[in-house]
N, C-alpha and C positions, 0 to 999 in steps of 0.2 A: 504494500500500500504506500503510495507516494504522499508525502506530507509537504505542505507549503506554509510558510509563515507570512501572515498578512497583518497589516496595521490599519486600524480604523481611524479615519480622520474626521473629526467633528469640525465643520467649517466655522470660522470665527465671524463670518459675515452673514451667513444664512443658516437655516436649520438642517441643511443636507449633511449626510454622512457618506463617506466614500471608503472603500477598502483598497489599499495599495499593497503591492507586493513588498516584502520586507526590504529588498534592495532599492526599490523605487522610493520607498519612504525615507531612506537615508539621504537621498539626493533632493528630497522635498523639503527645502529650507524655508525659513520665514520670509515674508514679503514686507519690505519696508519702503514707505513712500515719505519723502521729506520735501516740504515746500514752505518757504518763508518762515522758517523756524518751527513749523508744525510738523510733527512726525507721527505717522500712522503705521503701526506694526501689526501684521497678521501672522500669527505663528502657523496656523493651518488654514488653507483655503481649498475649497473644492475646485474642480477644473473649470466650472462655469464662472465662478467668482474670480478665479485667477485670470481668465480671459477678459472678463469685464474690467477689472482693475487695470490690466495691461492696455486695453484699448482706450480707457479714459486717460491714462498717462500719455499714451501716444498722441491722442487728440490734443492734449494740452501742449505737448512738445512740438506739434507741427509748425506753429508760428515761430518758435524759437529756432527751428532748423531751416526756416525759409521755404517750407513747402506749401504754406498757405498763400493764396493770391493776395496781392496788395490791392487795397480798395482806395481808389482816388476820390478825393472830395468832389461832390457835385457842385458845379458852379450855378449860381442863380442867374436866370436870364433877366435882362433889364426890362422894366415895365415899358409898354408901348408909349409912344409919344402922345402927349396930351392927357395921359392918365394921371389923375391927381388923387389926393386922399379921398376916401369915401366917407360921406356923412351918414351916420346911423341915426335914424329917427325912431324913438321908442313908439311902439304900437300899443294902444290900450288893450287889455285882455278881452274886452267885449268884442273887439273887432276880429279876434282870431278864433272865437268859438263858433262852431257850426250852428245854424238855426235849428231849433227843435220843431219836429212836426206838430201840428195842432193836436191837442188832447194829451200831450205828455206833461206831467207835473215837473216843476223845477226840482233840482237835486237838493 
């Protein structure tokens, strides 16, 4: 009968549990993310969370590596000639309400 040693990993980020081969578990080290003085350390991550954390770090690093497109500022088009400031005249509330059909009581 063949025997195999496995290690159960309880993910630090989600409730999943994974079983790894004994040799693979030794290579499965902690994941540490440090940014602006804040450090997050996960001792055990399932494969799904490990991929999610790696993709988030990669997404953050894209701009730092110059892979994100540069966005140029949009220039305002000048106003057409003769256009001046707009005068806003307040409208009384009675003028904006629709007329009630006959026979309806006021609210």
